[in-house]
Steps between C-alpha positions, in 0.01 A plus 500: 500500500597863460403815687429815303468824696335788313424858592126571499332838464155490666269800484345653811214249523734206445746630761220522756395144415855367540548694824183344643642157422834589663328618817258206520772238450720670759208504747423130445867401528544685830170365639601144411843545658343637819257207510779243468704670772203525739397136455852378563571723803168452679396148399808338345302426184578535133271598216550415133473747218198309364308561825591869493378527141164357610473778758525768231124487443436590863760776480326651196176523696673707771718693253278568198776682312688170461228394253611775259821318409567164339458210741790325330740779601396467865545123489848537350605735781420222749697255285796741514480498880507120500806510272669747737445258790642210299813705430523591869504133598785449250714772659371832363378792712163502677212650294441870565191714476470690173512879500321746275839662441743349255419256222142373466393194301238233442489186283253365246513147355180479299489518122631831369476674166784706358436715196758677287564771758254437784429247776134434574420519873139494621375604153740793492788529257814619678770623262854371535838539332771241438755390242397335173653169611303494825183603317543210256551258792188629675285461190630155410519343848257393767488735798511305826490779755517877529609714793390863505718735701571863584850606607594780745535743206129449413576310179269210414629166370372162386715186531375219277612138529483331160597171339836546336685266264801686356700342222843377609808659347736300283782338705829676437737309731620818670565518874582796720612547859370805686642654816265745672651796682441844642776698330409344164156345472621195306831375366476218249746225415530658152660809652194725474417738782160661558519787743275533802256786423432575873161659438416543869835658582457751218151592621596530868547878494154561354340240728663663800360839403150360441504301823611806694213697350258222597616499862415871532136456400228476763364147542160450343527806275454502124850639451644199682311266267639687198854486640465128571387444144806686364727271705315191373530619138877541533540151652286360219724657236805341661331160504389532137850591380653207689239255366546624143877452532454146636255402226718618212819347636342164592329470159827565317686241707230236443493570126877462459575199724379143533632446854518784754723439802450696823613496860239433769512805728363538853324828422285500815815461708672787318202726566564458874839666457423868562809608306388326180122471534409813301742420217386137482134605491575763238666241273196267513689173449205285605263650241764472227572131573126429509459659155784288362342182638146544368612637162737205463204265556294689243760483225655159559818619672658373821613683814751328728624620837808407701493478879542820698799355688694422183823714506452641150682827575791346690574215256720541195307429182818371337653252743259486794730655762312673786594838643369477857611856576290664227271777629249737343769767487698296244349567157761299307567129542867393506577127480823401673508160327452569128548879499149578374394860555152631418202688637357313801140520373598360160690219673189421707275501192730255322505272805119510520473397136754219527332357812154508338623346176629208704138424597445238226534729199740331255410718201644815656869569552651670805666838464868489413638765731755752377608824663254769401622855461164676488129442535227598256264747657130536428343754733237740373326336205258301716345784699177688446452858615164548670 
């Protein structure tokens, strides 16, 4: 399956209709969460989501305004609460009450109709905009589910889950090793370097000014709401730029290589380091690796990962000698056995590729290491100014 998120442009009547659904689903979710907590604390009992759905009819009698929205949306909000509890029992955080501030959403799973430039919702045609490729997929595929949402900047969106069967790319026998970093976003075993754009760092000065202006506004005032929206818009622009960069780079790598070799990083552990947390979050390694993995499945490619404890940076890619004294301050790898000297990130990328190729892949050859004088740089051609 594939998710397609499109920007929708509802008129005033349609916005009021969607807002009623957001509020009703939030109310039902919070009421169901309070019911589950009360039953467990006072009586030690559990209640299934099916039993809570049956109680919706009684709730509509007490709250007549709940009958103005689709019953399916209310039922799905209870299903979402049940999913949140299942994730909690598997180690995630405890479900929280939803707030009217921040992102709002509700889900619909019944049959939907999508026209050339409109989605039909409760006999109303809501206009949307997307790329030609996504529009073709929407018109040719079966829509399984749609999630309507409104973000903190008051933009409306529709996320559609559709059946997706992309055609696999022709095998080309190419393999590449990729070393992720903070100074340079990626260094490949071919000697290519893609610089880290650092979108959040570049926007910090403006965000600081906007946040300072927000803190001066009186709580509950209209000016504070406007200032909060300006902060949210700036954060959204940073996120969009980073996502666009990740999409373009991941698509190019998948198109050019049959096997993509990566290192398995403990990103959650790195985020606990207060000296690196902001830079690691700004790079967005997790989102980039996720894009590589699902695009590789779409197009018949393969992503392989080496263990996080593999000494790819400390091991010589020529002879295998290990430099136990190598630190982050050393940007060049010097081998005391064979005399190899090269950039440490390039050496790590070559090691990652050679280790992954050894995983039952006889058609691909390991990299023959030679001292490399310079690295090819590719920095600014994958960014989009928003």
